C-alpha positions in Angstrom: 65.1 54.7 -9.3 62.1 52.3 -9.0 62.1 52.8 -5.2 62.2 56.6 -5.5 59.3 56.5 -8.0 57.3 54.2 -5.8 58.0 56.3 -2.7 56.5 59.3 -4.5 53.5 57.3 -5.7 54.5 57.7 -9.3 53.3 54.9 -11.7 54.0 54.1 -15.3 50.9 56.0 -16.3 52.4 59.2 -14.8 54.5 61.6 -17.0 57.9 61.9 -15.4 60.6 64.1 -16.8 64.3 64.4 -16.3 65.0 68.1 -15.8 68.0 70.3 -15.9 69.2 73.8 -16.9 71.7 75.0 -19.5 73.1 78.5 -19.6 72.9 80.2 -23.0 75.1 83.2 -23.2 77.3 85.4 -25.3 80.4 85.6 -23.1 83.7 83.8 -23.9 85.5 82.4 -26.7 83.4 80.5 -29.3 84.0 76.8 -29.0 87.2 75.7 -30.7 87.0 74.8 -34.4 89.4 72.1 -35.6 91.3 72.3 -38.9 93.8 70.1 -40.7 97.4 70.4 -39.6 99.1 73.5 -41.1 95.9 75.5 -41.7 95.6 78.5 -39.5 92.1 79.1 -38.1 91.2 82.6 -36.9 89.0 81.8 -33.9 86.4 84.5 -33.3 85.8 85.9 -29.8 82.6 87.0 -28.4 82.5 89.2 -25.4 79.2 90.3 -24.1 77.9 89.7 -20.6 74.4 88.5 -21.5 72.7 85.2 -20.9 69.5 83.2 -20.1 69.0 79.7 -18.8 67.2 77.0 -20.7 65.2 74.9 -18.3 64.3 71.5 -20.0 62.3 68.5 -18.9 62.7 65.3 -21.0 60.4 62.3 -21.0 62.3 59.8 -23.0 59.6 57.1 -22.7 57.1 59.2 -24.6 59.6 61.2 -26.6 58.5 64.5 -25.1 60.3 67.8 -24.4 59.1 70.8 -22.3 61.2 73.9 -21.9 61.2 77.5 -20.7 63.7 80.2 -20.3 64.8 81.6 -16.9 66.6 84.8 -16.0 68.6 83.1 -13.2 69.0 80.0 -11.1 67.6 81.1 -7.8 64.6 79.3 -6.2 62.0 81.7 -7.5 63.1 81.1 -11.1 63.3 77.4 -10.6 59.8 77.5 -9.2 58.7 79.1 -12.5 60.2 76.2 -14.4 58.4 73.6 -12.2 55.1 75.5 -12.6 55.6 75.4 -16.4 56.3 71.7 -16.4 53.1 71.1 -14.2 51.1 73.2 -16.7 52.5 71.0 -19.5 51.3 67.9 -17.8 54.3 66.5 -16.0 53.6 64.7 -12.8 57.1 64.5 -11.5 60.7 65.6 -12.2 64.0 63.9 -11.7 67.0 66.2 -11.5 70.3 66.9 -9.8 70.6 68.1 -6.2 71.2 71.8 -6.8 70.4 74.0 -3.9 67.6 75.9 -5.7 66.0 72.5 -6.7 65.6 71.7 -3.0 64.3 75.1 -1.9 61.1 75.2 0.2 59.3 77.4 -2.4 60.0 74.8 -5.1 59.0 71.9 -3.0 55.8 73.7 -1.9 54.5 73.5 -5.5 53.4 69.9 -4.8 55.1 68.2 -7.7 57.2 65.1 -6.8 60.9 66.2 -7.3 63.3 63.3 -7.2 67.0 63.8 -6.8 69.6 62.0 -8.8 72.8 60.7 -7.3 75.4 63.4 -7.0 77.9 64.0 -9.9 76.0 61.8 -12.4 75.0 63.9 -15.4 75.3 60.8 -17.6 72.1 59.5 -15.9 70.1 62.6 -17.0 68.5 62.5 -20.5 68.3 66.3 -20.4 72.1 66.4 -20.5 72.0 64.3 -23.7 69.6 66.8 -25.3 71.9 69.7 -24.2 74.8 67.9 -25.9 72.9 67.9 -29.2 71.9 71.6 -28.7 75.5 72.5 -28.2 76.4 70.8 -31.5 73.9 73.1 -33.2 75.0 76.4 -31.6 78.7 76.0 -31.1 81.3 77.6 -33.4 79.3 80.6 -34.3 79.2 84.3 -33.2 75.7 85.6 -32.5 75.2 89.4 -32.8 72.5 89.3 -30.1 71.4 86.8 -27.5 67.9 86.6 -29.1 69.4 85.1 -32.2 71.0 82.3 -30.3 67.8 81.7 -28.3 65.9 81.7 -31.6 68.1 79.0 -33.1 67.8 76.9 -29.9 64.0 77.4 -29.8 63.6 76.3 -33.5 65.8 73.3 -32.9 63.8 72.2 -29.8 60.5 72.7 -31.7 61.7 70.5 -34.6 62.8 67.8 -32.2 59.7 68.0 -30.1 57.6 67.4 -33.3 59.4 64.1 -33.7 58.8 62.0 -30.6 60.6 59.0 -32.2 63.8 61.1 -32.4 63.6 62.0 -28.7 62.9 58.3 -27.8 66.0 57.2 -29.8 68.1 59.9 -28.1 66.8 59.6 -24.5 64.6 56.6 -24.2 67.2 54.6 -22.4 66.6 51.0 -21.4 67.3 51.4 -17.7 64.5 54.1 -17.5 62.0 51.8 -19.2 63.1 48.9 -16.9 62.6 51.1 -13.8 59.0 51.8 -14.8 58.5 48.2 -15.8 59.5 47.1 -12.3 56.8 49.4 -10.9 54.2 47.5 -12.9 55.6 44.1 -11.7 55.4 45.3 -8.0 51.8 46.4 -8.5 50.7 43.1 -10.1 
């Protein structure tokens, strides 16, 4: 990662986020609820073809979150997320190699967009935040998509107000070490 940061002229003083998207929808069976043996659980089903995408950038070093909602995952929608992150003060984004992430229209925005190794979601702090979001929203039926989005929005706002929580959740040592190595190479 240090070499990729260096190749894109990103330094420890830059705000670099790890980005990804999560689909929030109402279709499908609500996540399974476990019960003690012998106790029947009536699992609710929710069938509605409605969803939005939560685009999230996480800076675990500073304990910072930035998010927006997208209608789809095509390049024009992804470009809106990148523009949002730029407006929020991010200098670069590290994310997976999805086709829409590499689109010319997204790259033309001028923000350094670094690609993670394929099939490595465990390296992305945004996935860790999504894991926690899923714990908050799973196991419930939502009458409308807006109510699910409202719960996610309030949860993210609460977490964003506590940078120490985000640093504990996503401020992984290897990320700090990558930026520390940049400082050593400059000195």
